[in-house]
C-alpha angles and dihedrals in degrees: 000000000000125000116268092356115170133226092267092058094053091048090051091047091054090052091050094049090048095048113117107184129055091245092051091050092052093050092046092046092054089053089048092054091048092051096043117112114263108217138103098272091054096053093101091049093052092046091051093049093048091049090050091050091050092053093048092048092050090049091050091050091050092049091050091058093059125075125244098244124136092274092049094081109115124207107244114188117310109007126205121191125203114209127176147130120279115292092013090130100254095139092052089048090052091053091050095048101041148022091265124116104202124182106266120200139160089221114106120257093009091147103082100170137014117288119208132205138164122239117208113198109181092317097323116111131208132178112235120197124192110205125205113266120293112254090025122117092244095056114117116187096189093097090056093065096070103025116123094217134018120202109201108205114207137167091197126023090224087070090069091091087071089066103046097092092039091057097045095107099031110122098189129096115269131219123183116222117200101202133195096039086152085081090062129076123235095267093048091051091049092052092046091051091050092048093052092047091051089057089053090231125158100241147146127204111221146164109208090185094055095033091240120155095011095121091052091046093051090049091051091050089051091050090051090057093067092218136127132215117230122185129204128211140186121231111281094007137100120266117269116273093222115064130218105242114218138167117265114274091029118151136226087261091055090052092049094048091050088062089057136326113272095018092118090062093066097045113111098173138014125195118197132197120180148061096323093052131080094220141356118291092012113175109237137177130240092263094057111125114236132218133204114291096015115153120217130198114192126202115196134193 
């Protein structure tokens, strides 16, 4: 957080951190620059924000020059791919996980091209892509090669053999989703759960239609991202609503530098409350390793 920043700056910062699309980020960043303090000690902050704006603007211009065809989907941050046979419920899953509103139909092969949505899990964002059905003529496996996580949507585990060749070159982690458990009774669900556990498979039982298992699925996606959420606070105030998202094993210094480059150099004291601390308001150094949901309070010179 910048020195002597006013209320307007922190409001603008919250909007920027919550922005999902490239266009939203650019607009919020312009507001952030406008609201930033204009004095000598904030020069590094302003330079960092302007550099960030330049990079985002260049990226937006580059994106605008490319068409929106199937191969035009760009990987933005952590990418999750949904793959499944026709009528497996992928489109409904996409609508449950993200802000997307895909066309949902009981007709076979109704998904003709990839649909994209953004999942927000407690301030952590992931790009989710629903591909056309496996074995269909519109299926394109190129996106699978670089995805961070592949969710394999099945109605029956025996259908998994249809995916083995498709997933040969996929480098991402894989989780099997057995969908439509609303069609099973309690005993059938119990036996299915036991069967999957006996195979030592990474799986989740869900019903996209009934919105069952979605919280567990979102948690598993978050865990696959290998990131932590760190919150900042000002003295006497509540922690920020929007977290700083960092890689696991990040330090206090990493958190400070993510706010703006060079910020760690002017910190004279850091108080920490959270899982990585021994007690509330513990004084820690810049090399202290952070854990998910830690809260930091910085004092600067």
